[in-house]
C-alpha positions in Angstrom: 6.8 8.2 -1.5 5.1 7.1 1.7 6.4 8.4 5.0 5.5 6.7 8.3 4.8 3.2 7.0 3.2 1.7 10.1 -0.4 0.8 10.6 -2.3 2.9 8.1 0.7 3.4 5.9 1.1 -0.3 5.3 -2.4 -0.5 3.8 -1.7 2.6 1.7 1.4 1.0 0.3 -0.5 -2.2 -0.5 -3.2 -0.3 -2.3 -0.8 1.9 -4.3 1.1 -1.3 -5.4 -2.3 -2.8 -6.5 -2.9 0.4 -8.5 0.4 -0.2 -10.3 2.4 2.5 -8.6 6.1 2.4 -7.8 6.6 3.1 -4.1 9.5 4.3 -2.0 9.2 4.2 1.8 10.9 6.7 4.1 11.2 6.6 7.8 12.6 4.7 10.8 10.0 1.9 10.6 9.7 1.4 14.3 13.5 1.4 14.8 16.0 4.0 15.8 17.7 4.6 12.4 19.4 1.2 12.0 19.7 -0.2 8.4 16.5 -1.5 6.8 15.8 -5.1 7.9 12.7 -7.2 7.7 12.6 -7.5 11.5 11.9 -3.8 11.9 8.3 -3.8 13.2 6.7 -1.7 10.4 8.6 -3.5 7.7 7.8 -6.9 9.2 4.0 -6.1 9.2 4.1 -4.7 5.7 5.9 -7.8 4.4 3.2 -9.9 6.0 0.4 -7.8 4.5 2.0 -8.0 1.0 2.6 -11.7 1.2 6.4 -11.6 1.4 9.3 -10.4 -0.8 8.9 -6.8 0.5 12.3 -5.6 -0.8 11.4 -6.8 -4.3 8.2 -4.8 -4.3 9.3 -1.4 -2.8 12.3 0.8 -2.3 13.2 1.5 1.4 15.1 4.5 2.7 15.8 4.7 6.4 15.7 8.4 7.4 14.6 10.9 10.0 11.5 13.0 8.9 12.9 15.9 10.8 16.1 16.1 8.7 15.2 18.3 5.8 18.3 17.5 3.6 17.6 13.7 3.9 13.9 14.1 3.0 14.8 16.3 0.0 17.5 13.9 -1.2 15.1 10.9 -1.1 12.5 12.8 -3.1 15.0 13.9 -5.6 17.0 10.7 -6.0 13.9 8.6 -6.5 12.1 11.0 -8.9 9.1 11.1 -6.5 6.0 12.7 -8.2 3.6 12.4 -5.2 3.8 11.9 -1.5 1.6 10.3 1.2 2.9 11.8 4.4 1.9 9.9 7.6 5.0 10.1 9.8 4.3 11.6 13.2 4.5 11.1 16.9 1.1 10.0 18.3 -1.0 11.6 21.1 0.4 10.5 24.5 4.0 10.4 23.2 3.6 14.0 21.9 2.2 15.1 25.3 5.2 13.6 27.1 7.8 15.3 24.8 6.4 18.5 23.3 9.8 19.6 21.7 10.1 16.3 19.9 6.5 16.4 18.8 7.0 19.9 17.3 10.2 18.7 15.6 8.6 15.5 14.1 5.0 16.5 13.5 5.2 20.1 12.5 8.9 20.2 11.4 8.6 16.9 9.5 5.5 18.1 7.7 7.3 21.4 6.8 10.2 19.3 5.4 7.9 17.3 3.2 6.1 20.4 2.0 9.4 22.2 1.3 10.9 19.3 -0.6 7.7 18.9 -2.6 7.5 22.6 -3.4 11.2 23.0 -4.4 11.3 19.8 -6.5 8.0 20.1 -8.3 6.1 17.2 -6.7 2.6 17.0 -8.1 0.7 16.4 -4.9 1.1 15.7 -1.1 -1.7 13.9 0.8 -1.0 14.0 4.5 -2.6 12.9 7.7 -4.1 15.6 9.8 -6.5 14.7 12.7 -9.8 15.5 14.2 -7.9 16.5 17.3 -7.5 20.0 15.7 -11.1 20.3 17.0 -12.6 20.2 20.5 -15.7 21.0 22.5 -15.9 24.6 21.4 -15.8 23.4 17.8 -19.2 21.8 18.0 -22.2 23.4 16.4 -25.8 23.6 17.8 -26.5 20.0 17.0 -23.2 18.8 18.4 -21.8 18.3 14.9 -18.3 19.4 13.8 -17.7 20.4 10.2 -14.6 21.3 8.2 -15.4 25.0 8.8 -15.7 24.6 12.6 -13.3 26.6 14.8 -10.0 25.1 16.0 -10.0 23.9 19.6 -7.1 21.5 20.2 -6.7 20.2 23.7 -3.4 18.4 23.2 0.2 18.9 21.9 -0.6 16.5 19.1 -3.7 18.5 18.1 -1.7 21.7 18.2 1.0 20.4 15.9 -1.7 19.4 13.4 -3.3 22.9 13.6 0.2 24.3 12.7 0.6 21.9 9.9 -2.9 22.7 8.5 -2.0 26.4 8.4 1.4 25.5 6.9 -0.4 23.7 4.0 -2.3 26.9 3.3 0.9 28.9 3.2 2.6 26.4 0.8 -0.4 26.5 -1.5 -0.6 30.3 -1.5 3.2 30.9 -1.7 4.2 28.1 -4.1 1.0 26.6 -5.5 1.7 23.3 -3.8 -1.2 20.9 -4.2 -1.8 19.4 -0.7 -4.8 17.5 0.8 -5.0 17.0 4.5 -7.2 14.2 5.8 -8.6 14.7 9.3 -8.6 11.2 10.7 -10.6 10.0 13.7 -10.2 6.6 15.5 -8.8 4.2 12.9 -8.9 0.6 13.8 -8.2 -2.8 12.1 -5.7 -5.6 11.8 -2.2 -4.2 12.2 -2.8 -1.6 14.8 -0.6 -3.6 17.1 2.5 -2.3 15.2 2.1 1.1 16.9 0.7 -0.1 20.2 3.9 0.8 22.2 4.5 4.2 20.7 2.4 6.3 23.0 -1.2 6.3 21.7 -4.0 7.4 23.9 -6.7 4.9 23.0 -4.9 1.5 23.0 -7.6 0.2 25.3 -9.7 -0.3 22.2 -7.0 -2.3 20.4 -6.2 -4.3 23.5 -9.8 -5.3 23.9 -10.4 -6.3 20.3 -7.1 -8.3 20.2 -7.8 -10.1 23.5 -11.3 -11.0 22.3 -10.1 -12.1 18.9 -7.4 -14.5 20.0 -9.0 -15.3 23.4 -5.9 -14.3 25.3 -7.6 -13.0 28.4 -10.2 -10.5 29.6 -11.3 -8.1 26.9 -12.2 -4.8 28.7 -14.2 -2.4 26.6 -14.4 1.1 28.1 -16.7 4.1 27.6 -19.8 1.9 27.1 -21.9 5.0 27.5 -20.3 6.8 24.5 -20.4 6.4 20.7 -17.3 5.9 18.6 -16.5 6.7 15.0 -15.6 3.2 13.9 -13.2 4.1 11.0 -12.0 0.9 9.4 -8.4 1.0 8.2 -9.2 -0.2 4.6 -11.6 2.7 4.3 -8.8 5.1 5.5 -6.3 3.7 3.0 -8.8 4.1 0.2 -9.3 7.7 1.2 -5.6 8.4 0.8 -5.4 6.8 -2.6 -8.5 8.6 -3.8 -7.2 11.9 -2.5 -4.0 11.4 -4.6 -6.1 11.2 -7.7 -8.6 14.0 -6.8 -8.5 17.5 -8.4 -6.4 20.3 -6.8 -8.1 21.1 -3.4 -6.1 24.3 -2.8 -4.2 23.2 0.2 -7.4 22.4 2.2 -8.1 19.8 4.9 -11.1 17.5 5.0 -12.8 15.5 7.7 -13.3 11.8 7.2 -15.4 9.4 9.2 -16.4 5.8 9.6 -19.5 4.3 11.1 -20.6 6.4 14.1 -22.2 3.9 16.5 -22.6 3.3 20.2 -19.6 1.4 21.7 -22.2 -0.9 23.3 -23.4 -2.0 19.9 -19.8 -3.0 19.0 -19.5 -4.9 22.2 -22.7 -6.8 21.7 -21.7 -7.7 18.1 -18.4 -9.1 19.4 -20.2 -11.1 22.1 -22.3 -12.7 19.4 -19.2 -13.2 17.1 -17.0 -14.6 19.9 -19.3 -16.4 22.5 -16.4 -18.0 24.2 -14.4 -14.8 24.8 -14.2 -13.1 28.1 -15.7 -9.7 27.3 -16.8 -6.9 29.7 -18.3 -3.4 29.1 -17.7 -0.5 31.5 -19.6 2.7 31.5 -17.0 5.5 31.6 -13.5 4.2 32.0 -11.3 7.3 31.4 -9.4 6.9 34.7 -5.8 6.1 34.2 -5.6 6.9 30.5 -2.2 8.5 29.6 -1.8 12.3 29.4 -2.6 13.6 25.9 -5.6 11.2 25.5 -8.7 13.0 24.2 -12.3 12.1 23.6 -12.1 13.3 20.0 -13.2 9.9 18.7 -16.5 10.3 20.5 -17.6 13.4 18.6 -19.7 13.5 15.4 -18.1 14.8 12.2 -19.5 15.9 8.9 -17.4 14.5 6.1 -19.7 15.6 3.3 -17.0 17.8 1.7 -14.6 14.9 1.4 -17.4 12.8 -0.2 -18.4 15.5 -2.7 -15.0 16.9 -3.6 -12.6 13.9 -3.2 -15.0 11.0 -3.8 -14.2 9.5 -0.3 -16.8 7.3 1.2 -16.9 4.7 3.9 -17.6 1.2 2.6 -17.4 -0.9 5.8 -20.0 -0.9 8.5 -19.0 -1.3 12.1 -20.0 -5.0 12.0 -18.0 -5.7 8.8 -14.9 -3.9 10.0 -14.9 -5.7 13.4 -15.6 -9.1 11.7 -12.7 -8.6 9.3 -10.4 -7.4 12.1 -11.2 -10.3 14.4 -10.6 -13.0 11.7 -7.4 -11.3 10.5 -6.0 -11.4 14.0 -7.1 -15.0 14.4 -5.4 -16.0 11.1 -2.2 -14.2 12.3 -2.3 -16.2 15.5 -2.9 -19.5 13.8 -6.5 -19.8 15.0 -9.5 -20.9 12.9 -11.8 -18.1 11.6 -15.2 -17.5 13.1 -18.5 -17.2 11.2 -20.7 -14.1 11.1 -23.3 -14.2 13.8 -26.9 -14.9 12.7 -28.9 -11.7 12.0 -31.1 -10.6 14.9 
C-alpha cells in the first residue's frame, strides 16, 4: 500500500509495478474525499507517468489518513504486506494550521503504524525529513549525521520528530519493522502536482518550470547557497530498496542527492536553455511563506543509508536537471533540448 500518492509517491508506484508488485493506493489524491476519478490531480499525474489505464494497474481507495478505522480496513481488506507511507501536510501548510498538521502528519503516521502492528504487516517505509534537524544539529565541520541532535524550527519538522520517536516505540513495543527516510529537497518532473499545497520552496519548481517551457522569467533565488539536488527517481529508488532491506530496528536514515552550489545549477540551465529568461539572485528569502526553512542548504551524511540499506544517488545535478527540463518540455508539447557541450 502506498499512502500520499502525489509527486514522490507516483514514482514509487511506478517502480513497484515495474518490480512486479501489486499496489493499492490510499489517500485523497489532491481532492477532498470525492470518489476516485482520473481528474484528481495526483491520479491524473500518475496515469500520465504510467502511460494510461491507471485503474487497470492499481487499486485505489479514497480515504483520510487521519481516520484510523479506514486505514486499518484498507490494509486488512487488501491483504497488504508492506506499506510506503508518504501522506502528509507540507511545510507552509503545516505552519498555517498546526492542529491539522499534528492530526495528519503525526496522527496519520500513528494510524499506519498501528494498523501495521495489529495486522502483521512485514515492513513500513515512511517519509521523515531533514527538517528534524537545524543549526544546532551541525557538527564542527558543518555536517549533519543520523546521530545529530534534533533541532526542528517548524511545525512540520516537529511532527516528524514525533513520528521518528513513534517508530522507535512501535519497534520496541510490537517489533514493527519500520524505516524512516529523511528526505531533503526533492525535485524533478511532477513536482507541480503539489505546488499549491503549501510548500516552502516552490520558487525552485517555479524557476525550473518557467525555464523549461519558456513561459516567462525564471528567477533562481539563494545564488550564494548550495542545494542538495535530490532527484526524484533517486528518491523513489531509495524507498523501493528500503522495502527490501534487512530489519533496521525502527531507525531513520538521512538520504541526499548531489550537494552543489545553486549557481552551478543556474549556469547549467543557461547553457541548456540559451533562449530562456533566467536570472540569479543572491539571497532571496524575503517573502517566503511561514514555515519555510533553509534545511535544503545544509550538508548531510547519508553513509548509514548507503551501508545498511544500499541506497545511493545515481543522478548528478546536471543529469537530473536535464531529465526534468525535457520531461516538462514533452509534457508541454515542446521539442526536447540537447545536452550542452562539455566545458
